C-alpha positions in Angstrom: -7.2 -7.4 -3.2 -3.5 -7.9 -2.4 -2.2 -6.7 0.9 -0.9 -3.2 1.2 2.8 -3.1 0.3 4.3 0.3 -0.3 7.1 0.0 -2.9 10.5 1.2 -1.7 14.2 0.5 -2.2 13.9 -3.0 -0.7 11.0 -4.2 -2.9 12.6 -6.6 -5.3 9.8 -6.1 -7.9 10.4 -2.4 -8.2 14.0 -1.8 -6.8 15.8 -1.9 -10.2 13.5 0.8 -11.6 13.8 3.0 -8.6 17.6 2.6 -8.5 17.7 3.7 -12.2 15.4 6.7 -11.4 17.7 7.8 -8.6 20.9 7.2 -10.4 19.8 8.8 -13.6 18.4 12.0 -12.0 21.2 12.3 -9.5 23.8 11.9 -12.3 22.1 14.6 -14.4 21.5 17.1 -11.6 24.8 16.6 -9.7 25.0 19.3 -7.0 21.5 20.4 -7.7 20.2 17.1 -6.5 18.9 17.0 -2.9 17.0 13.7 -2.7 14.3 11.4 -4.0 11.2 10.1 -2.3 8.0 8.2 -2.9 4.6 9.7 -2.0 1.0 8.9 -3.0 -0.3 5.4 -2.3 3.4 4.3 -2.0 3.5 6.2 1.2 -0.1 6.3 2.4 -0.7 2.6 2.0 -2.8 0.2 -0.2 -0.4 0.3 -3.1 -1.3 -2.6 -5.3 -0.9 -3.9 -8.9 -3.3 -1.1 -10.2 -1.4 1.8 -8.6 1.1 4.2 -10.1 4.4 5.1 -8.5 4.4 8.7 -7.3 7.9 10.2 -6.8 9.3 13.5 -5.9 12.8 14.8 -6.6 14.2 17.6 -4.5 16.5 20.1 -6.2 18.3 23.1 -4.9 17.2 25.4 -7.7 14.8 25.2 -10.6 16.1 23.1 -13.5 18.5 24.8 -15.8 18.0 24.5 -19.6 20.8 21.9 -19.8 19.3 19.9 -16.9 15.9 20.0 -18.4 17.2 18.9 -21.8 19.0 16.0 -20.3 16.0 14.9 -18.3 13.8 15.2 -21.3 16.1 12.6 -22.9 16.3 10.5 -19.7 12.6 9.9 -19.0 11.8 8.4 -22.4 14.7 5.9 -21.8 13.4 5.2 -18.3 9.9 4.6 -19.8 11.4 1.8 -21.9 13.1 0.2 -18.8 12.7 -3.6 -18.5 9.9 -3.3 -15.9 6.1 -2.9 -16.4 6.2 -0.3 -13.6 8.3 2.0 -15.8 5.2 3.1 -17.6 3.5 4.0 -14.3 5.8 6.6 -12.9 4.5 10.0 -12.0 6.2 12.8 -10.2 7.7 16.3 -9.9 10.9 18.2 -9.4 10.6 20.4 -6.3 13.0 23.4 -5.9 14.0 23.5 -2.2 12.2 26.8 -1.3 8.9 25.7 -3.0 9.1 22.3 -1.3 9.8 23.9 2.1 6.9 26.5 2.2 3.3 25.2 2.0 2.4 28.8 1.1 4.1 28.4 -2.2 1.8 25.5 -3.2 0.1 26.1 -6.5 3.2 27.3 -8.3 3.9 25.3 -11.5 7.0 23.1 -11.3 8.4 20.4 -13.7 6.1 17.4 -13.7 6.0 14.0 -15.3 2.4 12.8 -15.9 1.4 9.2 -15.4 2.2 7.3 -18.6 4.1 10.2 -20.3 7.7 10.6 -21.2 8.2 14.3 -21.2 8.3 16.8 -18.4 5.8 19.7 -18.4 5.1 22.7 -16.1 2.3 21.9 -13.8 1.1 22.5 -10.2 -0.3 19.0 -10.1 2.0 17.8 -7.2 2.8 21.2 -5.7 -0.1 21.0 -3.2 -0.4 21.2 0.5 -1.7 17.6 0.5 1.3 16.2 -1.4 3.7 18.1 0.9 2.0 16.7 3.9 2.3 13.2 2.6 6.0 13.7 1.8 6.7 15.3 5.2 4.7 12.8 7.3 4.9 9.6 5.3 7.3 10.0 2.5 9.5 7.0 1.6 13.2 7.9 1.3 15.0 6.6 -1.9 17.9 9.0 -1.5 18.9 12.0 0.5 17.5 13.3 3.8 14.1 12.6 5.5 11.7 15.1 3.8 10.6 16.3 7.3 14.0 18.0 7.4 13.1 20.0 4.3 9.4 20.7 4.6 7.9 23.1 7.2 5.2 21.7 9.5 1.7 22.1 7.9 -1.1 23.2 10.2 -4.0 20.8 10.3 -6.4 23.6 9.5 -4.5 24.4 6.3 -4.6 20.7 5.3 -8.3 20.6 5.8 -9.0 23.7 3.9 -6.8 22.8 1.0 -8.4 19.3 0.8 -11.8 20.8 0.7 -11.0 23.6 -1.8 -9.4 21.2 -4.3 -12.4 18.8 -4.3 -15.0 21.6 -4.2 -13.5 23.1 -7.3 -13.5 19.8 -9.2 -17.1 19.1 -7.8 -18.4 22.3 -9.4 -17.1 21.2 -12.8 -18.6 17.7 -12.5 -22.0 18.9 -11.3 -22.2 21.4 -14.1 -21.1 18.9 -16.7 -21.2 15.2 -15.6 -19.6 14.3 -18.9 -16.3 15.4 -17.4 -16.2 12.0 -15.6 -18.2 10.0 -18.2 -15.8 7.2 -18.5 -15.6 4.1 -16.3 -12.2 5.1 -15.1 -13.0 8.7 -14.1 -16.4 7.9 -12.6 -14.9 5.3 -10.2 -11.9 7.5 -9.6 -14.2 10.3 -8.5 -16.2 8.1 -6.1 -13.0 6.9 -4.4 -11.5 10.4 -4.4 -14.4 12.0 -2.7 -14.5 9.2 -0.1 -10.8 9.9 0.7 -11.4 13.7 0.7 -14.1 13.4 3.4 -12.0 11.0 5.5 -8.9 13.2 5.2 -10.8 16.4 6.0 -12.6 14.9 9.0 -9.5 13.1 10.4 -7.0 15.9 9.7 -4.6 13.5 8.0 -4.2 11.9 4.5 -5.1 8.3 4.0 -5.4 6.0 1.1 -8.4 5.6 -1.2 -9.1 2.3 0.4 -9.1 3.9 3.9 -11.4 6.6 2.6 -13.8 4.1 1.1 -14.0 2.0 4.2 -14.4 5.1 6.4 -17.4 6.4 4.5 -19.0 2.9 4.5 -18.5 2.7 8.3 -19.6 6.3 9.1 -22.5 6.7 6.7 -25.6 4.7 6.1 -25.6 1.9 3.5 -27.1 4.0 0.6 -23.8 4.4 -1.1 -22.1 1.1 -0.3 -22.9 -0.5 -3.7 -21.5 2.5 -5.6 -18.3 2.5 -3.5 -17.8 -1.2 -3.8 -18.2 -1.1 -7.6 -15.8 1.8 -7.8 -13.2 -0.2 -5.9 -13.8 -3.2 -8.1 -13.5 -1.1 -11.2 -9.9 -0.1 -10.6 -8.2 -2.8 -12.8 -7.2 -2.1 -16.4 -7.3 1.7 -16.3 -6.0 2.0 -19.9 -9.2 0.1 -21.0 -11.6 1.6 -18.5 -10.8 5.1 -19.5 -12.1 4.4 -23.0 -15.5 3.0 -21.8 -18.4 5.2 -20.9 -19.5 5.1 -17.3 -22.7 3.2 -16.4 -25.4 5.9 -16.8 -27.0 5.2 -13.4 -23.6 5.1 -11.6 -22.7 8.4 -13.3 -26.0 10.0 -12.1 -25.6 8.7 -8.6 -21.9 9.8 -8.5 -23.0 13.4 -9.0 -25.4 13.1 -6.2 -22.8 11.4 -4.0 -20.3 14.3 -4.7 -22.9 16.9 -3.7 -23.7 15.0 -0.5 -20.0 14.6 0.4 -19.3 18.3 -0.2 -22.2 19.3 2.0 -21.0 17.0 4.8 -17.4 18.4 4.3 -18.7 21.9 4.8 -20.4 20.8 8.0 -17.2 19.2 9.2 -15.2 22.4 8.5 -17.8 24.4 10.4 -17.4 22.1 13.4 -13.6 22.9 13.4 -14.4 26.6 13.2 -13.2 26.8 9.6 -14.9 28.6 6.6 -13.7 28.0 3.0 -13.6 31.0 0.8 -16.7 31.8 -1.3 -15.1 30.7 -4.5 -14.9 27.1 -3.3 -18.3 26.8 -1.8 -21.0 24.4 -2.8 -21.2 22.4 -5.9 
């Protein structure tokens, strides 16, 4: 695996694309533009050749019809930019008030999905976790430090939000394992639940690699092979998403998720926290 190297405005492999993203959005949004930042693995670490580039654009107010139309024309052009990274951009446009207040997480905002060219309404990035990453570790491309725009997020809220998100997904997976029956989603789930348990226990957001190593160090060796295969399975996501998961790995992933969520509930209890009943056990 290559060494961790978050992409930012001094990374010569990615700089021209990020410059184009900032110039294009700032030009379209004019006075509505606040700033542009990187989050995700670009901020938390362990960004590598298999990562996507997660961005956030701050705006004063929600996009007007004219701004949205111009951005819907801009993003397909950016997708065709002369860089392979152009097809791996993912991000959202955060109105100032929604960005500031973690209590407004869950509201749908304009979002560009990985590998897509058109914005859609989604709460995908409007989460407490993403706001924490932006505030604490966000990489500035343009504008102010995001910590100037985002209210501090209490650790207990971060822990609860982390658990609720993964408990909800876990219920779906346990009920119907076919939800992750591709090589890509099965390995993604293993690494995601590793990171969830690390983040909840430590009270801060780390990378998938950090989570995987943390679980291997803090648990027994029962799951080491599953975790190692999940990490090794990250290359070529466009291909791996079309291949069924290994049946035994899929079966064990469901068991792993149930064990992680049980451990997460124990960790919450040790901090005096109780998730709501709707997010309890998978």
